Backbone bond lengths (Angstrom), bond angles and torsions (degrees), N, CA, C in turn:
res aa  C-N    CA-C-N  psi(-1)  N-CA   C-N-CA  omega(-1)  CA-C   N-CA-C  phi
1 M - - - 1.441 - - 1.522 108.97 -
2 E 1.290 116.07 147.71 1.456 121.02 -179.22 1.525 109.61 -136.82
3 Y 1.333 115.38 137.94 1.459 122.19 -178.90 1.520 109.19 -134.51
4 K 1.317 116.39 151.23 1.461 123.05 171.81 1.524 106.66 -103.01
5 I 1.343 116.40 126.82 1.457 120.25 -178.49 1.521 110.19 -132.48
6 V 1.327 115.36 166.78 1.461 122.40 171.71 1.533 107.75 -129.39
7 L 1.328 115.01 139.99 1.463 122.46 177.33 1.532 107.08 -130.25
8 P 1.335 117.38 77.61 1.466 120.42 -170.80 1.528 115.30 -71.74
9 T 1.317 119.03 -20.88 1.462 120.14 -177.05 1.534 110.72 -127.27
10 A 1.320 115.74 162.80 1.461 120.72 176.54 1.525 110.39 -62.49
11 R 1.308 117.24 -32.60 1.470 120.23 177.59 1.525 110.69 -66.16
12 D 1.336 116.87 -39.59 1.472 120.23 175.98 1.523 110.49 -60.89
13 V 1.320 117.19 -41.24 1.468 121.22 178.35 1.522 109.17 -61.38
14 K 1.332 117.31 -47.94 1.469 122.06 -179.84 1.519 110.67 -60.52
15 D 1.323 117.24 -46.66 1.469 120.77 -178.97 1.529 111.26 -65.22
16 F 1.325 117.14 -39.23 1.464 121.21 178.25 1.529 110.19 -62.44
17 V 1.333 116.72 -48.69 1.466 120.91 -179.33 1.526 110.17 -61.47
18 F 1.320 117.20 -43.22 1.463 120.41 178.41 1.530 110.52 -60.52
19 T 1.321 117.12 -42.66 1.461 122.07 -178.35 1.526 111.65 -65.82
20 V 1.329 118.03 -50.40 1.469 119.52 -177.27 1.526 111.76 -72.45
21 S 1.314 117.61 -20.34 1.465 120.17 177.77 1.523 111.86 -71.07
22 T 1.322 117.70 -13.74 1.463 120.90 177.44 1.529 111.55 -79.91
23 L 1.335 117.55 -11.36 1.463 121.49 178.90 1.529 109.75 -74.15
24 P 1.335 118.04 153.63 1.469 120.59 178.66 1.531 112.12 -57.76
25 V 1.318 115.61 152.48 1.466 122.19 -176.21 1.526 112.22 -60.73
26 G 1.321 119.50 -31.16 1.458 122.65 -178.32 1.517 114.81 -69.39
27 I 1.309 117.50 -7.61 1.466 121.99 179.45 1.524 108.82 -97.41
28 Q 1.331 116.23 123.39 1.460 120.78 177.76 1.519 109.46 -92.60
29 I 1.325 115.74 135.71 1.458 122.62 176.83 1.521 106.37 -117.06
30 K 1.312 117.48 111.56 1.456 122.52 179.36 1.527 108.63 -111.57
31 V 1.328 116.38 129.48 1.458 121.67 179.84 1.515 107.66 -119.26
32 G 1.320 115.88 130.11 1.448 119.86 -177.30 1.512 113.65 -130.60
33 H 1.322 113.47 152.42 1.466 121.74 172.58 1.518 105.77 -143.34
34 G 1.309 116.43 113.23 1.460 119.84 -175.85 1.521 109.73 65.87
35 D 1.332 116.25 -127.78 1.462 121.59 -179.24 1.525 113.06 -88.41
36 F 1.329 117.69 -3.66 1.460 121.36 -176.05 1.521 111.02 -96.28
37 V 1.328 116.14 131.31 1.461 122.25 177.99 1.523 107.52 -130.44
38 V 1.349 116.18 131.63 1.462 121.08 -179.81 1.520 109.66 -131.65
39 D 1.318 115.32 165.60 1.453 122.20 176.15 1.530 108.20 -70.98
40 G 1.323 117.44 127.66 1.455 121.93 -178.96 1.509 114.10 -68.23
41 R 1.329 117.30 -12.36 1.470 120.87 177.86 1.531 111.83 -92.31
42 S 1.306 117.74 4.44 1.460 122.44 -175.78 1.530 111.35 -107.91
43 I 1.325 115.98 111.43 1.471 119.56 177.59 1.528 109.56 -61.90
44 L 1.329 117.09 -46.59 1.466 119.40 -179.40 1.523 111.28 -63.16
45 G 1.327 117.08 -37.81 1.455 120.20 177.63 1.511 111.72 -61.63
46 L 1.325 116.30 -47.04 1.464 119.88 -179.72 1.523 111.96 -66.52
47 L 1.330 116.80 -38.41 1.457 119.06 179.42 1.532 111.77 -70.37
48 S 1.343 117.27 -18.92 1.466 120.30 -179.29 1.525 112.94 -81.12
49 I 1.337 116.91 -16.05 1.463 118.99 176.94 1.521 108.76 -103.63
50 H 1.302 116.14 164.87 1.460 121.51 -178.87 1.530 108.73 -72.24
51 T 1.317 117.81 105.33 1.464 120.60 -177.00 1.523 112.92 -95.42
52 K 1.313 118.79 4.33 1.471 120.54 -179.47 1.529 112.14 -79.10
53 G 1.307 117.80 -18.75 1.458 120.97 -179.78 1.518 111.11 -98.80
54 V 1.321 114.89 -166.04 1.463 121.24 178.80 1.524 108.23 -82.15
55 L 1.325 115.92 130.97 1.458 122.47 179.63 1.520 109.40 -108.92
56 T 1.321 116.04 152.67 1.459 121.44 176.33 1.524 108.18 -105.91
57 V 1.324 116.40 126.57 1.467 121.65 176.93 1.519 107.73 -109.01
58 K 1.334 115.92 125.99 1.462 121.11 175.61 1.521 108.03 -113.64
59 I 1.326 115.55 128.34 1.454 122.73 177.60 1.519 106.53 -103.15
60 I 1.339 116.41 120.70 1.459 121.44 -176.61 1.521 108.65 -120.96
61 S 1.330 115.59 123.09 1.459 120.36 179.82 1.520 108.99 -152.93
62 E 1.319 116.04 137.27 1.459 120.13 177.24 1.524 111.45 -79.25
63 K 1.329 116.17 -24.45 1.459 121.39 -179.29 1.526 109.50 -107.58
64 P 1.342 117.67 160.27 1.464 119.28 174.82 1.531 110.25 -58.48
65 I 1.308 116.38 139.61 1.460 120.88 -174.74 1.528 111.84 -75.60
66 G 1.311 117.87 -42.19 1.459 120.56 179.22 1.516 113.61 75.61
67 T 1.328 117.58 10.15 1.464 122.61 178.59 1.516 107.86 -126.50
68 D 1.316 116.96 139.49 1.459 121.20 176.10 1.529 108.14 -75.83
69 M 1.323 116.27 94.30 1.460 121.16 -174.99 1.526 112.06 -63.88
70 H 1.324 117.35 -35.35 1.462 119.43 179.18 1.528 109.85 -61.49
71 R 1.323 116.58 -43.02 1.468 120.59 179.27 1.533 110.61 -67.07
72 L 1.328 116.92 -38.85 1.458 121.99 -179.32 1.542 111.10 -65.37
73 L 1.326 116.68 -40.51 1.465 121.65 -176.55 1.524 113.49 -94.54
74 Y 1.313 117.75 0.56 1.469 122.68 -174.01 1.528 114.78 -48.76
75 P 1.342 119.33 -42.37 1.487 117.44 -177.51 1.533 114.26 -60.07
76 W 1.336 117.94 -20.32 1.455 121.05 -175.22 1.521 113.47 -115.31
77 I 1.328 118.94 -5.00 1.473 120.72 -176.49 1.519 110.61 -67.32
78 K 1.314 114.49 133.20 1.472 122.28 176.60 1.523 106.88 -92.09
79 E 1.305 116.74 115.54 1.472 122.03 -178.04 1.503 110.70 -76.11
């Protein structure tokens, strides 16, 4: 699954990391901006990329997730 999100403030970054960290360990959260891709569970990783623009979030899991990702990421989804 892939989503476009915005994280305009450091608080948004913190809240996003806290939210995706509640997902099971087997689910990978990759966040990218341009050529840079970081772990979505890493505050330092997210703060190291340009978070003022639109970011791409990729959810990677071999098993069904069982969570409504759109609802989970809704506060940051760019429509």
